N, C-alpha and C positions, 0 to 999 in steps of 0.2 A: 221444680226449682224451689233449692232450697233458700230459707228464710236468713237473710244477710243480717249479723247481729252486728251492730254499731252502738256506738257510745253516741244517742242524741237525743236532746231536748223534747219531749212531746208539750206541748204548750197547753195541751188539754187536760192533762191528768194532772201535771204539774209533778212528772215523775219521770224517772231513768227508765229505757227501755230495760229487759229483763238481764243487766248485767252478769250477774252472778247465778246466772241460770244452768242448770246442769248442761243442756243441749250449746248454751254459748260457751262454757268452758272446754267442752269436748272438741268444739268445731277450733276454737281458740290453741288451744295445746297441737292437736293435727296439724294446721296450718306453719306451727310454730316448728313443730318436729321437720315439715317437709323445707319450710326455709334452711333450716339448717341444715338439712342434709344437701341440698342443693349447694348452699354455701360451702360445706364440704367439698363438694365433688369440685367447685371451682378453685378453692384454694391447692388443691390435691394437683389440679391440672396446671394451675400456675406455677406452681413448684416444680413440677416434671418440665416445664418450656424452658424455664428460667436454668435449671440443670443441664439441660440438653447444650441452648444455647451455650453455656459458659465452658462447656465440656467441648464444642466445635470450635471456640475462638483459642483453648488453650493450644490445642493441636495446631504446630505448627503448619503454613499453608505454602504448600510445596509448588513452584513454579513449575511447568512444564518446561523438562531441557529440551531445545533442538537435537531430534535425532538425525544425524549426518547422516544420509541413505549413501553406499559405494556407489559411484555409478559408472557407466562404461564413458569411455573418452575418444573423440574422433579427431582428426587434425582438417583442419578445414583451409581451402587457398581462396584468395580476392585479390586481384590483379598483382598476384604474385607473392602477397604478404601470408604468411600460416600463423593459424591459430589453431590452439590444442582447447577444444571447448568439450564439458562436461556435457554428456546428453539427459536431457530430462524430459523423460516421455511416455511417463505415468504423471496421473494426477497427483499423488503424494508428492513424487520430485518436483512438480512444475509448482504447485503451492509454496513449498518450502524456499525452490531457487536459490537466491544466493544472501537469503538472510542469514544474520547473525555471524556473518565473516566480516573479521575485521581488515581482510586484504585480500585481491586479487592480483597473481603473479601476472606480468607485462605477458603481452602475446598468451595468455589465455582468457577462459569466455565460458559459456553455458547454451548450451543449444537447446532450445524450446520445441519441441516436436508436437504436433496436436493429429489427432485421427482424420480429421478434415477441416479444410481451408474453412475460416470463420475470422469474424471480429471479436479478439479477447483481450481486455485489458489490463495493463501490467502497472502496477503501483510499488511503492518502494516500503513497505512496513518493514521495521527491523530489517533494514540494508541500509548499512552504516557505509559502504563505497559508494563513491559518486561512479555512475554507468552511462554508459551510451548503449542504446539498442537499435538495433536493425532487425526490420520486418521483411520477411522473404515470402514468395509466394512456389507453390508447387514448382516450377520451373527452375527455380534457384534464383532468381531475381530480385534482387533487392527495393522496397515497395518506397520505403522512408527511415531513414535515421533521423531518433531522438535522445535528447541529453535529459536524465532522471537524476533529479536532487535527493542525496542521502535522507530518508526517515520521512519524506512526504510521501503521508498515506491518503493525502486528498487530489492531491494529482494523477490524473487516469491517462497512461500513455497507449495508444493503440493508433495504427493508420485509417484513411478513408476505404482503404480496399481491403478484401479476405485475404489474409494470409495463411500458410502452413507451417510453418518457421519463423521462431523468434531467435536474437542470438546476442546475447548481452556481455559486454567487454567492460573493460576499464574506461573510463568517460574520455573523450579523445583521439581514442585508438584510432576508428576509422578516419577522422580529421586529419589525423598525423601521415595519414598513407595515402591519403587524396581518395579515398573509397567514397561514393556519393549514390545515391540513388540511380539503379539503370544497370548498375556492376553485377555482374554472376559470381555467386557464391560457388565452388567444384569443393567434392566431397560428402554433401550432402547423402544423408539413409533415404531412400525412396521407400 
């Protein structure tokens, strides 16, 4: 074990430990060089971090623009009322839904088709249009109809029974035509 040199008073001899001995000087300057090296590396690392963070800030952060996927359309009939619906049968199409749209033409909507019956929650993230949603089972029977508020990301909409289809339209479309749970939707893809 190396002898640690320090400036301490020796009360017995009334003198300082070997402050100026060759061993002390060699160890002192070696430690000084090592600490300078560590300090230099730390400064360089700090500069690299600062420059990289400034470079990231200077670039304009581009928001991802929604990509509207060209979808197929289908005409559905419910109690004699016809509705032209876009089909969303792939995960990307279903997750985009009617987001970022400014309006929805009358008698237009979107039909969400799932691979299997289940309970899939819907919400209104980035959706500016007030909507009504009908949940439809495998036989084409409407299970439930709910009203959805624009830009409401907290409320999840789903029925208490499994469904295979969900049909979104302008809010009040079902009510205006007297369509209610138990009615059958004709023209669904199976």
